[in-house]
C-alpha positions in Angstrom: 18.5 3.3 21.9 21.4 3.4 24.3 23.8 6.0 22.9 26.6 4.4 24.7 28.8 7.5 24.9 31.5 5.6 26.8 32.3 3.6 23.6 33.0 6.6 21.4 36.6 7.2 22.5 37.8 3.7 21.6 38.4 3.5 17.9 39.2 -0.2 17.9 35.9 -0.9 19.5 34.1 1.3 17.0 35.8 -0.5 14.1 34.7 -3.9 15.6 31.1 -2.7 16.0 31.0 -1.2 12.5 31.8 -4.7 11.0 28.6 -6.1 12.4 26.4 -3.1 12.7 23.1 -2.1 11.1 23.9 1.1 9.1 21.6 3.9 8.1 22.7 5.5 4.8 22.2 9.3 4.5 22.9 10.7 1.1 22.2 14.1 -0.5 19.7 14.9 2.2 17.9 11.5 1.9 17.7 8.3 3.8 18.0 4.8 2.3 14.5 3.3 2.6 12.9 -0.1 1.9 10.7 -0.7 -1.2 7.5 1.2 -0.7 9.4 3.8 1.5 7.8 2.7 4.8 10.9 1.9 6.8 14.6 2.4 6.8 16.8 0.1 4.7 19.7 -0.9 6.8 23.0 -1.7 5.1 26.0 -3.7 6.4 29.7 -2.9 6.2 30.2 -5.3 3.3 27.6 -3.7 1.2 29.0 -0.3 1.9 32.5 -1.4 1.0 31.2 -2.6 -2.4 29.4 0.7 -3.0 32.5 2.6 -2.4 34.7 0.3 -4.5 32.3 0.6 -7.4 32.5 4.3 -7.3 28.7 4.6 -6.8 29.2 6.6 -3.5 32.1 8.5 -1.9 33.9 7.0 1.1 31.9 9.4 3.4 31.9 9.5 7.1 30.8 7.0 9.8 28.9 8.0 13.0 28.1 5.8 15.9 24.4 6.0 16.8 24.4 3.6 19.8 23.2 0.2 20.8 19.8 -1.5 20.8 18.8 -1.6 24.5 17.3 -5.1 24.0 20.1 -7.0 22.4 23.1 -4.5 22.3 23.1 -4.6 18.5 25.2 -1.6 17.2 23.9 1.0 14.8 25.8 3.5 12.8 25.1 6.2 10.2 27.0 6.4 7.0 26.9 10.0 5.5 28.0 9.6 1.9 26.9 11.3 -1.3 26.8 10.1 -4.8 29.7 11.8 -6.7 27.4 13.1 -9.5 24.1 13.6 -7.8 22.4 16.9 -7.1 20.6 17.8 -3.9 17.2 18.0 -5.6 17.5 14.6 -7.2 15.2 11.8 -5.9 16.9 8.5 -6.6 15.0 5.2 -6.2 15.4 3.8 -2.7 15.9 7.1 -0.9 13.5 9.6 0.8 13.7 12.6 3.0 12.8 12.4 6.6 9.8 14.6 6.0 8.5 12.1 3.4 9.0 9.0 5.4 8.8 10.2 9.0 5.1 9.5 9.4 5.6 5.8 8.6 8.6 5.0 10.9 8.2 3.2 14.2 9.6 4.8 17.3 13.0 3.0 17.1 13.6 3.9 13.5 12.4 7.5 14.0 15.0 7.9 16.7 17.7 6.5 14.5 16.6 8.7 11.6 16.5 11.9 13.6 20.0 11.1 15.1 21.4 10.4 11.6 20.0 13.5 9.9 20.9 15.8 12.7 24.5 14.6 12.9 24.9 14.5 9.1 23.6 18.1 8.7 26.0 19.4 11.4 29.0 17.6 10.0 28.4 18.9 6.5 28.2 22.5 7.6 31.2 22.5 10.0 34.2 21.3 7.9 36.5 24.0 9.4 37.6 25.1 12.8 35.7 28.1 14.2 38.9 29.2 16.0 41.6 29.0 13.3 39.8 28.1 10.1 41.7 24.8 9.5 40.0 21.7 8.4 38.3 19.5 11.0 37.9 15.7 11.1 35.4 13.3 12.6 36.2 12.2 16.1 34.6 10.3 19.0 32.4 8.2 16.7 30.9 11.3 15.0 29.9 13.1 18.2 32.8 15.6 17.8 34.8 17.3 15.1 38.5 17.9 16.0 40.6 20.6 14.4 43.5 19.1 12.4 45.7 22.1 13.3 45.1 23.1 16.9 43.3 20.0 18.1 40.3 22.0 19.5 37.1 20.0 19.8 33.8 21.2 18.3 30.4 19.8 19.3 27.1 19.6 17.4 24.9 22.6 17.6 21.2 22.4 18.5 19.0 25.5 18.2 16.3 25.8 20.8 12.8 26.8 19.6 9.5 27.0 21.3 6.1 26.0 19.7 2.9 27.0 21.4 -0.8 25.9 21.2 -2.8 29.0 22.3 -6.3 28.4 23.7 -9.0 30.8 25.0 -11.5 30.5 27.8 -13.9 28.6 25.5 -11.1 26.0 24.7 -10.8 27.2 21.1 -7.3 27.1 19.6 -5.6 29.8 17.6 -3.7 28.7 14.5 -1.6 30.7 12.1 -0.4 30.4 8.5 3.0 31.3 7.2 3.2 32.8 3.7 5.5 30.0 2.4 3.0 27.3 3.3 0.3 26.0 0.9 -3.1 27.7 1.0 -5.1 26.3 3.8 -2.1 25.0 5.9 -2.3 26.2 9.5 -0.2 25.3 12.5 0.9 26.4 16.0 3.0 29.5 16.7 6.8 28.9 17.0 10.1 30.7 17.1 13.7 30.5 18.2 14.9 31.3 21.7 17.0 34.4 22.0 20.1 34.9 24.2 19.3 35.5 27.9 15.6 34.5 27.4 13.7 31.8 29.3 11.4 29.4 27.4 8.4 31.1 29.0 9.6 34.5 28.0 10.1 33.2 24.5 6.6 31.8 24.4 5.1 35.1 25.4 7.2 37.1 23.0 6.7 34.9 19.9 2.9 34.7 20.4 2.6 38.4 20.9 4.9 39.2 18.0 3.1 37.0 15.6 -0.5 37.4 16.7 -0.7 40.4 19.1 -2.0 38.1 21.8 -0.8 38.1 25.5 -0.8 34.7 27.1 -0.6 33.2 30.6 -0.7 29.8 32.2 2.2 28.6 30.1 2.5 24.8 30.5 5.2 22.5 29.2 4.0 19.7 27.0 7.0 17.9 25.6 9.9 18.2 23.1 10.9 16.9 19.7 14.2 16.9 17.8 13.7 18.7 14.5 16.8 18.4 12.4 15.7 20.9 9.6 18.4 21.7 10.0 19.3 21.6 13.7 16.5 22.4 16.1 14.9 21.0 19.3 11.3 22.0 19.5 10.1 22.7 23.1 6.3 22.5 23.1 3.9 24.5 25.4 0.3 25.3 25.7 -0.9 28.8 26.9 -4.1 30.6 27.6 -5.1 34.1 26.5 -7.9 36.2 28.0 -8.0 38.5 24.9 -8.9 36.4 21.9 -10.6 39.3 20.2 -7.3 41.2 19.7 -5.6 38.5 17.7 -4.1 39.8 14.4 -1.5 38.3 12.1 1.8 40.3 12.0 1.6 40.3 8.2 5.2 39.0 7.8 5.8 35.7 9.5 2.1 35.0 9.9 -0.3 36.2 7.2 -3.6 34.6 8.4 -4.9 33.4 11.7 -8.1 31.7 12.8 -9.8 30.7 16.1 -11.3 27.2 15.9 -13.6 25.2 18.1 -13.5 21.4 17.7 -16.6 21.5 15.6 -15.2 24.2 13.3 -11.9 22.3 13.1 -13.6 19.1 12.1 -15.8 20.8 9.5 -12.9 22.6 7.9 -10.7 19.6 7.7 -13.6 17.6 6.2 -14.2 20.4 3.7 -10.6 20.5 2.7 -10.2 24.2 3.6 -7.9 23.4 6.6 -4.8 21.2 6.2 -2.6 20.3 9.1 1.2 19.8 9.8 2.6 16.4 9.0 1.9 13.5 11.3 5.6 13.3 12.4 5.6 16.9 13.7 5.2 17.9 17.4 2.7 20.6 16.2 0.4 17.9 14.8 0.7 16.0 18.1 -0.2 19.1 20.1 -3.3 19.7 17.9 -4.4 16.1 18.1 -4.0 16.2 21.9 -6.4 19.1 22.1 -8.8 17.7 19.5 -9.2 14.3 21.3 -9.1 15.6 24.9 
């Protein structure tokens, strides 16, 4: 996708593109999906006008997502809830990003991540942080502008690190949070604190959660994670003291060192379950497993 930021300031252009755009519908925390829930179900402006006229959905808000780099086709998101729905409802034709993310292709995943991240931010920032007055969508959804003092407010993204810890024998250290199902293990992660580098955050989070000191911190990649508004920065790191690893008992209640053979045995036996396929943590684990 070309986010085409230069087009956001021209409302007439945005209106023209909306009339011919492919539109991602986000409603009550869920995305409109095709039958079988394997891909996004794009709407057009005529269909959306009919849904609003019928009273099935509120007028909602429109966000410009960008242009297809191959044919310049415009894409928008439409953030509109059902007037009587509840956040825990699961209407036919809609699914959460967690539910559908593993089935989306790269293009649709990018659109879904952008849609969910923008929608989450807009829903939680209806008022000006300076004066408390209502704010309105501006710049194609990339900004909210205060109706009173005209100050501009931009989407917030929280930086978080996620780390795959290895030892000298190339085993990996995984941990389990208490809110996860029994048997679910993943990499260590945490939010960046003010005045902290990513590398310092890696060292602190791993030490706080497992008691392990790490070195050779290497950047692997990143992933938008709009649950509700994070960017996951992934690293690998080495520890020379695997024997001291202990769960902190609060954020992490169980840890385990795994060789590839042990990993495969436990997955096959059903005693080890993994993060979802769409997650960067799963990609990090798979990268190690198939190295």
